[in-house]
C-alpha positions as CSV (number, residue, x, y, z in Angstrom):
1,X,-32.8,-51.4,11.8
2,X,-32.1,-48.1,10.1
3,X,-31.3,-45.2,12.5
4,X,-32.8,-41.8,11.8
5,X,-30.7,-38.8,12.4
6,X,-32.5,-35.6,13.3
7,X,-30.8,-32.3,12.3
8,X,-28.6,-30.9,14.9
9,X,-30.0,-27.9,16.7
10,X,-27.1,-25.4,16.8
11,X,-27.0,-22.1,18.6
12,X,-27.5,-19.0,16.5
13,X,-24.4,-17.9,14.7
14,X,-22.5,-14.8,15.8
15,X,-23.7,-11.5,14.4
16,X,-20.5,-11.0,12.5
17,X,-21.2,-13.9,10.2
18,X,-23.8,-11.8,8.6
19,X,-21.0,-9.7,7.2
20,X,-19.2,-12.6,5.6
21,X,-18.8,-12.5,1.8
22,X,-17.4,-14.9,-0.7
23,X,-14.2,-14.0,-2.5
24,X,-14.9,-12.8,-6.1
25,X,-11.6,-14.4,-7.1
26,X,-12.5,-17.7,-5.5
27,X,-15.9,-17.7,-7.2
28,X,-14.2,-17.1,-10.6
29,X,-11.7,-19.9,-10.0
30,X,-14.5,-22.3,-9.1
31,X,-16.3,-21.5,-12.3
32,X,-13.3,-22.3,-14.5
33,X,-12.8,-25.9,-13.5
34,X,-10.8,-26.8,-16.5
35,X,-7.2,-26.6,-17.8
36,X,-8.6,-25.2,-21.1
37,X,-9.3,-21.8,-19.4
38,X,-6.3,-19.4,-19.7
39,X,-6.1,-17.9,-16.2
40,X,-6.0,-14.1,-16.0
41,X,-7.9,-14.2,-12.7
42,X,-5.7,-15.5,-9.9
43,X,-3.0,-13.2,-8.6
44,X,-0.9,-16.1,-7.5
45,X,2.9,-16.3,-7.9
46,X,4.1,-18.2,-11.0
47,X,5.2,-21.8,-10.0
48,X,8.2,-21.3,-12.3
49,X,9.6,-18.8,-9.8
50,X,9.4,-21.2,-6.8
51,X,12.8,-22.1,-5.3
52,X,12.0,-25.8,-5.0
53,X,15.5,-27.1,-5.2
54,X,16.9,-24.6,-2.7
55,X,14.0,-25.3,-0.3
56,X,14.8,-29.0,-0.4
57,X,18.5,-28.5,0.2
58,X,17.9,-26.0,3.1
59,X,15.3,-28.2,4.7
60,X,17.5,-31.3,4.6
61,X,20.4,-29.4,6.0
62,X,18.4,-27.9,8.8
63,X,16.9,-31.2,9.9
64,X,20.3,-32.9,9.9
65,X,21.8,-30.0,11.9
66,X,19.0,-29.4,14.4
67,X,16.1,-31.9,14.9
68,X,14.6,-29.3,17.2
69,X,13.6,-27.4,14.1
70,X,10.4,-29.4,14.2
71,X,9.6,-28.1,17.7
72,X,7.3,-25.2,18.6
73,X,9.0,-21.8,18.4
74,X,8.6,-18.3,19.7
75,X,5.1,-17.1,19.1
76,X,6.5,-13.7,18.0
77,X,8.5,-15.4,15.3
78,X,12.0,-16.6,14.8
79,X,14.3,-13.9,16.4
80,X,16.9,-14.2,13.7
81,X,14.3,-13.7,10.9
82,X,12.7,-10.7,12.7
83,X,16.2,-9.1,13.0
84,X,16.7,-9.7,9.3
85,X,13.4,-8.0,8.4
86,X,14.1,-5.1,10.7
87,X,17.5,-4.6,8.9
88,X,15.9,-4.6,5.5
89,X,13.0,-2.1,6.2
90,X,15.0,1.1,6.0
91,X,15.5,0.4,2.2
92,X,11.7,0.8,1.8
93,X,10.8,3.3,4.5
94,X,13.8,5.4,5.2
95,X,13.5,4.5,8.9
96,X,15.2,2.0,11.2
97,X,13.3,-0.3,13.4
98,X,14.2,-2.7,16.2
99,X,13.5,-6.4,15.9
100,X,11.0,-6.3,18.8
101,X,8.7,-4.2,16.6
102,X,8.4,-7.1,14.1
103,X,5.7,-9.8,14.5
104,X,5.7,-12.8,12.1
105,X,2.2,-13.8,10.9
106,X,0.5,-16.3,8.6
107,X,0.8,-14.1,5.6
108,X,0.1,-10.4,5.5
109,X,-3.6,-11.2,5.5
110,X,-3.4,-12.4,9.1
111,X,-1.5,-9.3,10.0
112,X,-4.4,-7.2,8.7
113,X,-6.9,-9.4,10.7
114,X,-4.9,-8.8,13.9
115,X,-4.8,-5.1,13.3
116,X,-8.6,-5.0,12.9
117,X,-9.0,-7.0,16.1
118,X,-6.8,-4.5,17.9
119,X,-8.2,-1.3,16.4
120,X,-11.7,-1.6,15.1
121,X,-15.1,-1.5,16.9
122,X,-18.3,-1.8,14.9
123,X,-19.0,1.5,13.1
124,X,-15.4,2.7,13.1
125,X,-14.2,4.2,9.8
126,X,-11.5,2.7,7.5
127,X,-10.4,4.8,4.5
128,X,-9.2,2.9,1.5
129,X,-8.0,3.7,-2.0
130,X,-10.5,3.6,-4.8
131,X,-10.3,0.8,-6.1
132,X,-8.7,-1.2,-3.3
133,X,-7.6,-4.8,-2.6
134,X,-10.7,-6.9,-2.2
135,X,-9.2,-9.2,0.5
136,X,-8.8,-6.1,2.7
137,X,-12.3,-5.0,2.1
138,X,-13.6,-8.4,3.2
139,X,-11.7,-8.1,6.5
140,X,-12.9,-4.6,7.2
141,X,-16.5,-5.6,6.6
142,X,-16.2,-8.6,8.8
143,X,-15.3,-6.3,11.6
144,X,-18.3,-4.2,10.8
145,X,-16.2,-1.1,9.9
146,X,-17.7,1.6,7.8
147,X,-15.4,1.7,4.7
148,X,-15.0,5.0,2.9
149,X,-13.1,5.0,-0.4
150,X,-11.1,7.9,-1.7
151,X,-8.9,8.0,-4.9
152,X,-5.8,8.3,-2.8
153,X,-3.4,7.7,-5.8
154,X,-5.1,10.4,-7.9
155,X,-4.1,14.1,-8.0
156,X,-7.0,15.3,-5.9
157,X,-7.1,12.2,-3.7
158,X,-5.2,13.6,-0.7
159,X,-7.3,16.8,-0.6
160,X,-10.4,14.6,-0.5
161,X,-8.8,12.4,2.1
162,X,-8.1,15.4,4.3
163,X,-11.8,16.4,4.1
164,X,-12.9,12.8,5.1
165,X,-10.6,12.7,8.1
166,X,-11.7,16.1,9.3
167,X,-15.4,15.1,9.0
168,X,-15.1,11.5,10.3
169,X,-13.8,11.5,13.9
170,X,-14.2,7.7,14.2
171,X,-11.6,7.1,11.5
172,X,-9.2,4.5,12.9
173,X,-7.2,3.4,9.8
174,X,-6.0,4.5,6.3
175,X,-5.2,1.4,4.2
176,X,-3.0,1.5,1.1
177,X,-0.9,-0.8,-1.1
178,X,1.9,1.6,-1.8
179,X,3.8,-0.3,-4.5
180,X,2.4,-1.9,-7.7
181,X,-1.0,-2.1,-6.0
182,X,-3.5,-4.9,-6.3
183,X,-5.6,-4.3,-8.4
184,X,-4.4,-1.2,-10.3
185,X,-0.6,-1.8,-10.5
186,X,0.0,1.8,-9.5
187,X,2.5,3.0,-6.9
188,X,2.4,5.9,-4.5
189,X,5.1,8.5,-4.8
190,X,7.4,9.2,-1.9
191,X,5.8,12.7,-1.3
192,X,2.3,11.2,-1.4
193,X,3.3,8.6,1.2
194,X,4.9,11.3,3.4
195,X,1.7,13.3,3.2
196,X,-0.4,10.2,4.1
197,X,1.8,9.7,7.2
198,X,1.4,13.3,8.2
199,X,-2.4,13.1,7.9
200,X,-2.5,9.9,9.9
201,X,-0.5,11.5,12.7
202,X,-2.6,14.7,12.6
203,X,-5.9,12.9,12.8
204,X,-4.7,10.2,15.2
205,X,-5.3,7.2,13.1
206,X,-3.1,4.4,11.7
207,X,-1.7,4.4,8.2
208,X,-1.4,0.7,7.1
209,X,1.0,0.1,4.3
210,X,0.4,-3.4,2.8
211,X,3.5,-3.9,0.7
212,X,3.9,-7.4,-0.7
213,X,4.9,-6.4,-4.3
214,X,7.7,-3.8,-3.6
215,X,10.6,-6.1,-4.7
216,X,8.8,-6.9,-8.0
217,X,9.6,-3.8,-10.0
218,X,10.9,-4.7,-13.5
219,X,13.7,-2.2,-13.7
220,X,15.7,-0.2,-11.1
221,X,13.8,3.0,-12.0
222,X,10.5,1.3,-11.3
223,X,11.3,0.6,-7.6
224,X,9.5,3.2,-5.5
225,X,11.8,5.6,-3.7
226,X,11.9,5.5,0.1
227,X,9.7,8.1,1.7
228,X,10.9,10.3,4.5
229,X,10.9,8.6,7.9
230,X,7.2,7.8,8.7
231,X,5.5,8.8,11.9
232,X,4.8,6.4,14.7
233,X,1.3,6.1,13.3
234,X,2.6,4.1,10.3
235,X,2.2,0.3,10.3
236,X,3.9,-1.8,7.7
237,X,2.9,-5.3,6.4
238,X,4.9,-7.5,4.2
239,X,5.1,-11.1,2.9
240,X,7.5,-13.7,1.6
241,X,4.8,-15.3,-0.6
242,X,5.5,-13.3,-3.7
243,X,9.3,-13.5,-3.8
244,X,9.9,-17.0,-2.4
245,X,6.8,-19.3,-2.3
246,X,3.2,-18.8,-1.0
247,X,3.2,-22.2,0.7
248,X,5.3,-20.8,3.5
249,X,2.3,-18.7,4.6
250,X,4.8,-16.2,6.2
251,X,4.2,-12.5,6.5
252,X,5.0,-9.8,9.0
253,X,3.8,-6.6,10.6
254,X,5.9,-3.8,11.9
255,X,4.2,-1.5,14.5
256,X,4.8,0.7,17.5
257,X,5.7,-1.2,20.7
258,X,2.3,-0.5,22.4
259,X,0.4,-1.9,19.4
260,X,2.8,-4.8,18.6
261,X,2.2,-6.1,22.2
262,X,-1.5,-6.2,21.6
263,X,-1.1,-7.9,18.2
264,X,1.2,-10.5,19.8
265,X,-1.5,-11.4,22.4
266,X,-4.1,-11.8,19.8
267,X,-1.8,-14.0,17.7
268,X,-1.0,-16.1,20.7
269,X,-4.7,-16.7,21.3
270,X,-5.3,-17.5,17.6
271,X,-2.5,-19.9,16.7
272,X,0.5,-19.9,19.2
273,X,2.8,-19.0,16.4
274,X,3.9,-19.9,12.9
275,X,5.8,-23.0,11.8
276,X,9.2,-22.9,13.4
277,X,10.7,-25.0,10.6
278,X,9.4,-22.9,7.7
279,X,10.6,-19.7,9.5
280,X,14.1,-21.3,9.7
281,X,14.0,-22.3,6.0
282,X,13.0,-18.8,5.0
283,X,15.7,-17.2,7.1
284,X,18.4,-19.5,5.7
285,X,17.2,-18.6,2.2
286,X,16.9,-14.8,2.5
287,X,20.1,-14.3,4.4
288,X,22.0,-15.7,1.4
289,X,22.2,-12.4,-0.6
290,X,23.5,-14.2,-3.7
291,X,20.5,-16.5,-3.8
292,X,18.0,-13.7,-3.0
293,X,19.3,-11.5,-5.8
294,X,19.1,-14.4,-8.3
295,X,15.6,-15.3,-7.1
296,X,14.4,-11.7,-7.5
297,X,16.0,-11.4,-10.9
298,X,14.3,-14.7,-12.0
299,X,10.9,-13.6,-10.8
300,X,11.2,-10.1,-12.3
301,X,12.2,-11.6,-15.6
302,X,9.2,-14.0,-15.7
303,X,6.7,-11.3,-14.8
304,X,8.1,-8.7,-17.1
305,X,7.9,-11.1,-20.1
306,X,4.3,-12.0,-19.2
307,X,3.3,-8.4,-18.7
308,X,4.8,-7.4,-22.0
309,X,3.0,-10.2,-23.8
310,X,-0.3,-9.2,-22.2
311,X,-0.2,-5.5,-22.8
312,X,1.0,-6.0,-26.4
313,X,-1.9,-8.3,-27.1
314,X,-4.4,-6.0,-25.4
315,X,-3.2,-3.0,-27.4
316,X,-3.4,-5.0,-30.7
317,X,-6.9,-6.5,-30.0
318,X,-8.7,-3.6,-28.4
319,X,-6.9,-0.4,-29.3
320,X,-8.6,2.5,-27.5
321,X,-11.7,0.4,-26.6
322,X,-10.0,-0.8,-23.4
323,X,-8.3,1.9,-21.3
324,X,-5.4,0.6,-19.2
325,X,-2.0,1.6,-18.0
326,X,1.1,-0.5,-18.3
327,X,2.3,-1.4,-14.7
328,X,5.9,-1.1,-13.8
329,X,5.8,-4.1,-11.4
330,X,3.6,-6.5,-9.6
331,X,1.0,-8.9,-11.2
332,X,-1.9,-6.8,-12.5
333,X,-3.3,-4.8,-15.4
334,X,-6.3,-2.7,-14.5
335,X,-8.6,-2.0,-17.4
336,X,-11.8,-0.2,-18.2
337,X,-14.2,-0.7,-21.1
338,X,-16.6,2.0,-22.3
339,X,-19.4,3.1,-20.1
340,X,-22.3,0.7,-20.3
341,X,-20.2,-2.4,-20.1
342,X,-20.8,-4.8,-17.2
343,X,-17.7,-6.9,-16.8
344,X,-19.5,-9.2,-14.4
345,X,-21.9,-10.1,-17.2
346,X,-19.1,-10.2,-19.7
347,X,-17.3,-12.8,-17.6
348,X,-19.9,-15.4,-18.5
349,X,-19.1,-15.1,-22.2
350,X,-15.3,-14.9,-21.4
351,X,-15.4,-18.2,-19.5
352,X,-17.3,-19.8,-22.4
353,X,-14.5,-18.7,-24.7
354,X,-11.9,-20.0,-22.3
355,X,-10.4,-17.1,-20.5
356,X,-10.8,-15.8,-16.9
357,X,-10.4,-12.5,-15.2
358,X,-11.9,-10.7,-12.1
359,X,-14.7,-8.1,-12.6
360,X,-13.8,-4.8,-11.0
361,X,-16.9,-4.4,-8.9
362,X,-15.6,-6.2,-5.9
363,X,-12.6,-3.9,-5.6
364,X,-14.8,-0.9,-4.7
365,X,-16.0,-0.2,-1.2
366,X,-18.9,1.9,-2.7
367,X,-20.5,2.8,-6.0
368,X,-18.5,0.3,-8.1
369,X,-17.4,1.1,-11.7
370,X,-18.9,-1.9,-13.5
371,X,-16.9,-1.4,-16.7
372,X,-13.6,-2.2,-14.9
373,X,-11.7,-5.5,-14.7
374,X,-8.5,-6.9,-13.3
375,X,-6.3,-9.0,-15.5
376,X,-3.5,-10.9,-13.8
377,X,-0.5,-12.0,-15.9
378,X,1.4,-13.9,-13.1
379,X,0.0,-17.4,-13.8
380,X,-0.4,-17.4,-17.6
381,X,2.5,-18.2,-19.8
382,X,3.7,-15.4,-22.1
383,X,3.1,-17.6,-25.2
384,X,-0.6,-18.0,-24.2
385,X,-1.3,-14.3,-23.8
386,X,-2.2,-13.6,-27.5
387,X,-4.8,-16.5,-27.4
388,X,-6.1,-15.3,-24.0
389,X,-6.7,-11.8,-25.3
390,X,-8.2,-13.1,-28.6
391,X,-10.7,-15.1,-26.5
392,X,-11.5,-12.0,-24.4
393,X,-12.0,-9.9,-27.6
394,X,-14.4,-12.5,-29.0
395,X,-16.4,-12.4,-25.8
396,X,-16.4,-8.6,-25.8
397,X,-17.5,-8.3,-29.4
398,X,-20.2,-10.9,-29.0
399,X,-21.5,-9.1,-25.9
400,X,-21.4,-5.8,-27.8
401,X,-23.6,-7.3,-30.5
402,X,-26.0,-8.5,-27.9
403,X,-26.2,-5.0,-26.4
404,X,-26.9,-3.5,-29.7
405,X,-29.7,-6.0,-30.4
């Protein structure tokens, strides 16, 4: 006898689920589905930079030395690794921090989620750069914040930001990616970061510096200078994904004591802590200064070569048709076609030609510029860049012909 299953009658979903949105990058990656597509969409680290051999050696050594490495650990994170992070931060910020202000998280994305849980009520205001990291925009919308975008990295951006803060008393957070930003590749100058910190303190909101790319400048002059010591209103987030390997899912947040205590309680409720083993592996790796310097040099060399190949091919294929700046670090080239181009529509033709990218629309909180796109050079080989750009150029010219018809 065949049993008949009736559909389960589930309770209504929480109101916040109505604010969930799919990732534009995930959607593009699902559309590719073939190795014939040259990937200029995903901003993932290059597998060639992963420290696989060192990881294996350290893991083996740890397990032989201490079987308890497989046990649960401190929910705040491995104390030795938190101390190491606190000791490194002055290089980037110009300010010293105690280890008890460091909380280890499942990547910097979880750090941002915890901050939103601690700070945002529905209708609170978050100010972001224009354009801004789409993963952050997704989180802010999930917490039903009102997101206001300001061109913070432009000349008039700080003046406009001051006007917004003065007129929006519910502003809780200013969010920036200060070095080699996703998606634009630009960096904030030290004076601009200092001014942001002053504004956050004056208007009693939190300045969140999401800083995963800082170590990936391609020459010493490209590394952003430390700003003057930030105020207590500045929160920093970082990650080991870009310089070691993303599979560790290990990031951190540095915040004032009163806030770090709240974040810790939310994290305990969410997951009881990160992998104790992976934290020990990462700590053993990064405290070896010789290894870390070599690892960074290797990564910078890979990304510099790929960036150079991409921007050279873009300049040759498009000339002045595609407006872009050459980034000094990170993973991304941000481009803009002439007005009237819709890069979301162009993507269909590009994928048919065998190249992917991310349309720029999802990087805007409001009023998106549809002629923009993000090209990531981190996951495509340097020797494939000319072909990738040739495919993009064919798609562009074909779509231009269609628009003229």
